[in-house]
Z-matrix of the N, CA and C atoms (Angstrom, degrees):
N
C 1 1.495
C 2 1.505 1 107.84
N 3 1.334 2 113.30 1 150.73
C 4 1.444 3 119.06 2 -175.15
C 5 1.572 4 112.22 3 -65.35
N 6 1.265 5 113.60 4 130.25
C 7 1.505 6 117.16 5 174.59
C 8 1.469 7 113.20 6 -110.20
N 9 1.341 8 118.11 7 30.74
C 10 1.383 9 123.19 8 178.70
C 11 1.561 10 114.33 9 86.65
N 12 1.299 11 119.55 10 1.87
C 13 1.431 12 123.29 11 -176.11
C 14 1.540 13 111.15 12 -89.83
N 15 1.258 14 118.85 13 -9.12
C 16 1.502 15 121.29 14 174.18
C 17 1.469 16 111.39 15 -93.06
N 18 1.377 17 116.63 16 159.17
C 19 1.414 18 117.35 17 177.79
C 20 1.519 19 112.91 18 -93.89
N 21 1.263 20 118.60 19 9.78
C 22 1.498 21 119.17 20 175.33
C 23 1.516 22 108.31 21 -101.77
N 24 1.383 23 112.50 22 153.19
C 25 1.427 24 116.20 23 -179.34
C 26 1.516 25 111.99 24 -78.06
N 27 1.309 26 115.20 25 132.80
C 28 1.499 27 120.51 26 -178.07
C 29 1.535 28 108.14 27 -77.26
N 30 1.345 29 117.18 28 135.85
C 31 1.338 30 121.30 29 179.90
C 32 1.582 31 106.37 30 -121.23
N 33 1.360 32 116.64 31 161.79
C 34 1.464 33 117.83 32 178.19
C 35 1.519 34 112.31 33 -69.64
N 36 1.329 35 116.91 34 -26.15
C 37 1.498 36 120.24 35 -175.75
C 38 1.533 37 109.69 36 -57.23
N 39 1.306 38 120.66 37 -59.70
C 40 1.469 39 124.58 38 -176.44
C 41 1.546 40 110.46 39 -61.84
N 42 1.377 41 116.38 40 -39.60
C 43 1.455 42 118.19 41 177.20
C 44 1.535 43 112.52 42 -64.93
N 45 1.287 44 115.86 43 -39.09
C 46 1.462 45 119.62 44 179.80
C 47 1.534 46 109.86 45 -70.95
N 48 1.356 47 118.62 46 -37.42
C 49 1.395 48 121.81 47 176.92
C 50 1.558 49 112.20 48 -63.94
N 51 1.354 50 113.91 49 -39.83
C 52 1.502 51 119.04 50 177.47
C 53 1.516 52 108.05 51 -66.96
N 54 1.317 53 121.68 52 -42.92
C 55 1.468 54 123.76 53 179.41
C 56 1.498 55 109.90 54 -60.87
N 57 1.337 56 117.29 55 -39.20
C 58 1.484 57 122.02 56 -178.59
C 59 1.496 58 108.16 57 -69.67
N 60 1.328 59 118.16 58 -40.39
C 61 1.472 60 121.78 59 178.45
C 62 1.532 61 109.82 60 -59.94
N 63 1.357 62 118.08 61 -48.78
C 64 1.460 63 124.56 62 -179.59
C 65 1.524 64 108.31 63 -57.32
N 66 1.314 65 116.15 64 -46.21
C 67 1.513 66 119.37 65 179.80
C 68 1.437 67 111.50 66 -55.82
N 69 1.374 68 119.49 67 -48.05
C 70 1.400 69 120.77 68 178.26
C 71 1.545 70 113.60 69 -68.52
N 72 1.309 71 118.22 70 -38.60
C 73 1.419 72 123.99 71 178.40
C 74 1.518 73 109.16 72 -58.88
N 75 1.352 74 116.32 73 -47.72
C 76 1.478 75 115.85 74 -179.65
C 77 1.474 76 114.19 75 -65.35
N 78 1.403 77 120.92 76 -32.28
C 79 1.359 78 124.49 77 178.20
C 80 1.534 79 115.03 78 -76.81
N 81 1.292 80 118.45 79 -28.74
C 82 1.443 81 121.80 80 -174.16
C 83 1.515 82 115.50 81 -110.87
N 84 1.309 83 118.02 82 12.15
C 85 1.475 84 121.76 83 -179.10
C 86 1.516 85 111.08 84 -72.13
N 87 1.335 86 118.97 85 -18.92
C 88 1.403 87 124.13 86 -171.96
C 89 1.577 88 110.87 87 -100.48
N 90 1.349 89 117.95 88 124.08
C 91 1.434 90 117.83 89 -178.11
C 92 1.585 91 114.42 90 -58.20
N 93 1.372 92 113.60 91 -31.46
C 94 1.439 93 116.59 92 -179.35
C 95 1.511 94 113.38 93 -59.81
N 96 1.366 95 112.14 94 -35.64
C 97 1.553 96 116.34 95 178.09
C 98 1.495 97 113.16 96 -65.90
N 99 1.330 98 116.89 97 -30.06
C 100 1.450 99 119.81 98 177.31
C 101 1.503 100 107.60 99 -70.96
N 102 1.313 101 117.01 100 -38.08
C 103 1.539 102 118.44 101 174.71
C 104 1.418 103 110.88 102 -61.53
N 105 1.339 104 118.62 103 -43.03
C 106 1.526 105 122.15 104 178.33
C 107 1.490 106 111.98 105 -58.65
N 108 1.349 107 114.80 106 -45.15
C 109 1.497 108 119.57 107 175.20
C 110 1.475 109 114.12 108 -58.67
N 111 1.291 110 117.69 109 -40.97
C 112 1.429 111 123.49 110 -178.66
C 113 1.582 112 109.48 111 -71.20
N 114 1.347 113 117.72 112 -34.16
C 115 1.426 114 122.30 113 174.56
C 116 1.537 115 113.65 114 -65.11
N 117 1.354 116 113.52 115 -43.88
C 118 1.503 117 116.60 116 -178.43
C 119 1.505 118 108.75 117 -73.71
N 120 1.344 119 118.97 118 -43.12
C 121 1.457 120 121.88 119 177.84
C 122 1.484 121 114.27 120 41.56
N 123 1.251 122 121.11 121 -122.75
C 124 1.472 123 125.92 122 -175.01
C 125 1.496 124 113.73 123 -101.00
N 126 1.379 125 117.21 124 19.02
C 127 1.474 126 120.73 125 -173.26
C 128 1.523 127 108.35 126 -119.81
N 129 1.272 128 112.75 127 171.15
C 130 1.487 129 123.20 128 169.08
C 131 1.479 130 108.57 129 -101.30
N 132 1.334 131 117.64 130 120.34
C 133 1.474 132 117.80 131 -172.17
C 134 1.530 133 109.50 132 -138.89
N 135 1.300 134 115.80 133 139.79
C 136 1.446 135 120.49 134 -175.19
C 137 1.564 136 110.89 135 -76.87
N 138 1.273 137 115.67 136 165.58
C 139 1.468 138 125.22 137 176.39
C 140 1.498 139 108.03 138 -58.29
N 141 1.332 140 117.98 139 -48.78
C 142 1.433 141 121.33 140 178.47
C 143 1.446 142 115.10 141 -61.85
N 144 1.336 143 119.46 142 -39.08
C 145 1.480 144 123.07 143 177.89
C 146 1.508 145 108.24 144 -65.30
N 147 1.321 146 118.94 145 -44.01
C 148 1.406 147 124.30 146 176.85
C 149 1.512 148 111.48 147 -55.06
N 150 1.345 149 113.27 148 -49.26
C 151 1.482 150 122.31 149 177.68
C 152 1.558 151 109.51 150 -51.87
N 153 1.332 152 114.07 151 -52.64
C 154 1.459 153 120.19 152 -175.24
C 155 1.535 154 111.46 153 -61.06
N 156 1.334 155 116.57 154 -43.79
C 157 1.415 156 121.74 155 -178.76
C 158 1.511 157 112.03 156 -65.48
N 159 1.323 158 116.59 157 -37.11
C 160 1.496 159 120.77 158 173.98
C 161 1.499 160 112.06 159 -61.28
N 162 1.352 161 115.23 160 -42.45
C 163 1.443 162 117.05 161 177.35
C 164 1.478 163 112.63 162 -66.78
N 165 1.310 164 119.77 163 -34.55
C 166 1.475 165 123.42 164 174.44
C 167 1.495 166 111.96 165 -61.90
N 168 1.296 167 116.87 166 -32.70
C 169 1.456 168 123.63 167 -178.18
C 170 1.551 169 113.26 168 -86.80
N 171 1.356 170 116.77 169 1.52
C 172 1.407 171 121.89 170 177.69
C 173 1.515 172 116.67 171 87.30
N 174 1.395 173 116.63 172 10.02
C 175 1.431 174 118.58 173 177.01
C 176 1.534 175 109.07 174 -82.14
N 177 1.312 176 113.08 175 126.54
C 178 1.482 177 119.28 176 177.91
C 179 1.427 178 108.65 177 -94.87
N 180 1.319 179 120.83 178 99.17
C 181 1.492 180 125.57 179 -172.92
C 182 1.469 181 107.37 180 -138.93
N 183 1.352 182 118.18 181 138.18
C 184 1.421 183 122.41 182 174.10
C 185 1.509 184 109.17 183 -79.95
N 186 1.318 185 118.45 184 165.12
C 187 1.490 186 120.51 185 176.72
C 188 1.519 187 110.54 186 -64.28
N 189 1.333 188 116.57 187 -39.28
C 190 1.483 189 118.26 188 177.20
C 191 1.566 190 111.34 189 -64.45
N 192 1.311 191 115.17 190 -32.59
C 193 1.469 192 118.21 191 178.99
C 194 1.582 193 110.11 192 -70.48
N 195 1.371 194 113.82 193 -37.07
C 196 1.488 195 119.06 194 176.50
C 197 1.500 196 111.26 195 -63.60
N 198 1.353 197 116.05 196 -42.97
C 199 1.444 198 121.06 197 178.53
C 200 1.511 199 111.23 198 -60.67
N 201 1.341 200 116.93 199 -39.52
C 202 1.422 201 120.39 200 177.20
C 203 1.542 202 112.98 201 -62.36
N 204 1.336 203 115.80 202 -48.48
C 205 1.447 204 119.73 203 177.49
C 206 1.566 205 113.83 204 -59.37
N 207 1.328 206 113.00 205 -43.21
C 208 1.447 207 117.02 206 179.05
C 209 1.492 208 109.54 207 -64.10
N 210 1.315 209 118.91 208 -41.59
C 211 1.482 210 122.52 209 175.84
C 212 1.517 211 115.21 210 -55.16
N 213 1.363 212 111.23 211 -43.51
C 214 1.513 213 117.17 212 -176.33
C 215 1.581 214 110.27 213 -71.08
N 216 1.355 215 113.79 214 -37.10
C 217 1.504 216 115.11 215 175.88
C 218 1.512 217 111.08 216 -70.37
N 219 1.353 218 120.45 217 -34.24
C 220 1.440 219 121.04 218 173.34
C 221 1.502 220 111.89 219 -63.93
N 222 1.324 221 115.16 220 -47.79
C 223 1.461 222 118.79 221 -179.31
C 224 1.518 223 114.13 222 -57.41
N 225 1.288 224 115.89 223 -32.85
C 226 1.516 225 122.86 224 179.36
C 227 1.614 226 110.00 225 -79.55
N 228 1.313 227 114.82 226 -10.77
C 229 1.474 228 115.07 227 176.84
C 230 1.579 229 109.24 228 88.32
N 231 1.315 230 119.28 229 13.43
C 232 1.467 231 120.44 230 -179.44
C 233 1.454 232 112.39 231 -88.66
N 234 1.297 233 120.59 232 -36.91
C 235 1.539 234 124.44 233 175.35
C 236 1.487 235 107.54 234 -120.78
N 237 1.283 236 116.59 235 163.07
C 238 1.472 237 122.37 236 175.71
C 239 1.524 238 109.04 237 -145.39
N 240 1.389 239 113.25 238 158.86
C 241 1.437 240 118.16 239 174.70
C 242 1.541 241 106.43 240 -73.75
N 243 1.348 242 114.73 241 130.25
C 244 1.437 243 118.90 242 -179.29
C 245 1.535 244 109.38 243 -95.04
N 246 1.341 245 113.48 244 -37.66
C 247 1.468 246 117.37 245 -174.91
C 248 1.580 247 107.45 246 -171.69
N 249 1.275 248 115.25 247 175.96
C 250 1.413 249 124.80 248 169.29
C 251 1.557 250 106.78 249 -111.19
N 252 1.362 251 117.35 250 138.48
C 253 1.423 252 117.83 251 -176.83
C 254 1.632 253 103.79 252 -120.85
N 255 1.335 254 113.44 253 130.38
C 256 1.492 255 118.17 254 177.12
C 257 1.514 256 107.46 255 -75.83
N 258 1.331 257 119.01 256 126.62
C 259 1.409 258 126.00 257 178.41
C 260 1.508 259 108.91 258 -125.13
N 261 1.348 260 116.99 259 114.64
C 262 1.491 261 119.44 260 -179.59
C 263 1.485 262 109.66 261 59.63
N 264 1.257 263 114.40 262 -141.53
C 265 1.494 264 121.52 263 179.81
C 266 1.505 265 112.17 264 -103.98
N 267 1.350 266 118.11 265 4.83
C 268 1.447 267 123.08 266 -173.54
C 269 1.551 268 110.77 267 -85.51
N 270 1.312 269 113.59 268 -166.06
C 271 1.411 270 123.22 269 177.14
C 272 1.520 271 110.24 270 -68.59
N 273 1.346 272 117.49 271 147.27
C 274 1.404 273 122.03 272 -180.00
C 275 1.571 274 111.60 273 -60.68
N 276 1.217 275 116.78 274 146.42
C 277 1.504 276 120.29 275 -178.50
C 278 1.539 277 107.48 276 -102.26
N 279 1.347 278 113.04 277 141.78
C 280 1.481 279 117.55 278 178.46
C 281 1.565 280 109.04 279 -77.30
N 282 1.348 281 115.29 280 141.74
C 283 1.389 282 123.62 281 174.74
C 284 1.524 283 107.19 282 -116.28
N 285 1.326 284 116.56 283 133.25
C 286 1.462 285 121.17 284 -173.32
C 287 1.524 286 109.64 285 -116.16
N 288 1.414 287 111.04 286 155.11
C 289 1.423 288 118.49 287 175.62
C 290 1.578 289 105.25 288 -145.76
N 291 1.274 290 117.02 289 158.83
C 292 1.450 291 122.48 290 173.82
C 293 1.570 292 109.24 291 -68.52
N 294 1.259 293 112.30 292 132.80
C 295 1.507 294 116.95 293 174.75
C 296 1.508 295 111.41 294 -86.34
N 297 1.315 296 115.54 295 -29.16
C 298 1.431 297 121.80 296 176.75
C 299 1.536 298 109.36 297 -144.48
N 300 1.327 299 114.70 298 152.87
C 301 1.482 300 117.56 299 175.76
C 302 1.507 301 110.39 300 -117.39
N 303 1.338 302 117.41 301 6.22
C 304 1.424 303 125.45 302 -176.74
C 305 1.492 304 112.07 303 -146.75
N 306 1.286 305 119.02 304 131.99
C 307 1.462 306 124.59 305 175.23
C 308 1.528 307 111.06 306 -112.06
N 309 1.305 308 113.69 307 129.81
C 310 1.540 309 118.57 308 -179.73
C 311 1.511 310 108.87 309 -128.20
N 312 1.280 311 116.39 310 127.79
C 313 1.505 312 122.45 311 176.95
C 314 1.558 313 104.52 312 -125.67
N 315 1.268 314 116.88 313 121.22
C 316 1.462 315 120.74 314 173.45
C 317 1.505 316 111.26 315 -74.64
N 318 1.290 317 120.26 316 122.82
C 319 1.515 318 120.37 317 -179.67
C 320 1.438 319 112.85 318 -86.19
N 321 1.284 320 121.76 319 -13.20
C 322 1.443 321 124.58 320 175.08
C 323 1.483 322 110.09 321 -132.06
N 324 1.312 323 114.39 322 159.10
C 325 1.443 324 119.81 323 -179.86
C 326 1.519 325 108.71 324 -83.69
N 327 1.317 326 118.28 325 105.75
C 328 1.453 327 123.75 326 -173.99
C 329 1.477 328 115.20 327 -65.07
N 330 1.350 329 119.52 328 -12.81
C 331 1.446 330 119.36 329 -178.50
C 332 1.539 331 112.23 330 -83.36
N 333 1.230 332 119.68 331 -6.17
C 334 1.461 333 123.45 332 179.30
C 335 1.517 334 111.16 333 -71.15
């Protein structure tokens, strides 16, 4: 981000675009998260089902590791909680869905 060393006027547009880019880069830097996105795809799928599919694909991940990855994807606005599903007599299980299937970042301020 500009720290006043350039001779162009800083606008919120480019700074916001850069912040958005960083948000997505942090969330998508890990190949496991891409696998999770592909697993969720256009369905609603529980945390346990995601965990099982990751294991089937050879991903060695603990449940706490999966919760961390899901949390980071949710924080970035890529996935969201769709519902809670009652399973047996235990605590309800989270069911996830994609919040977006496309990411767009404007590289230039289009108002200029």
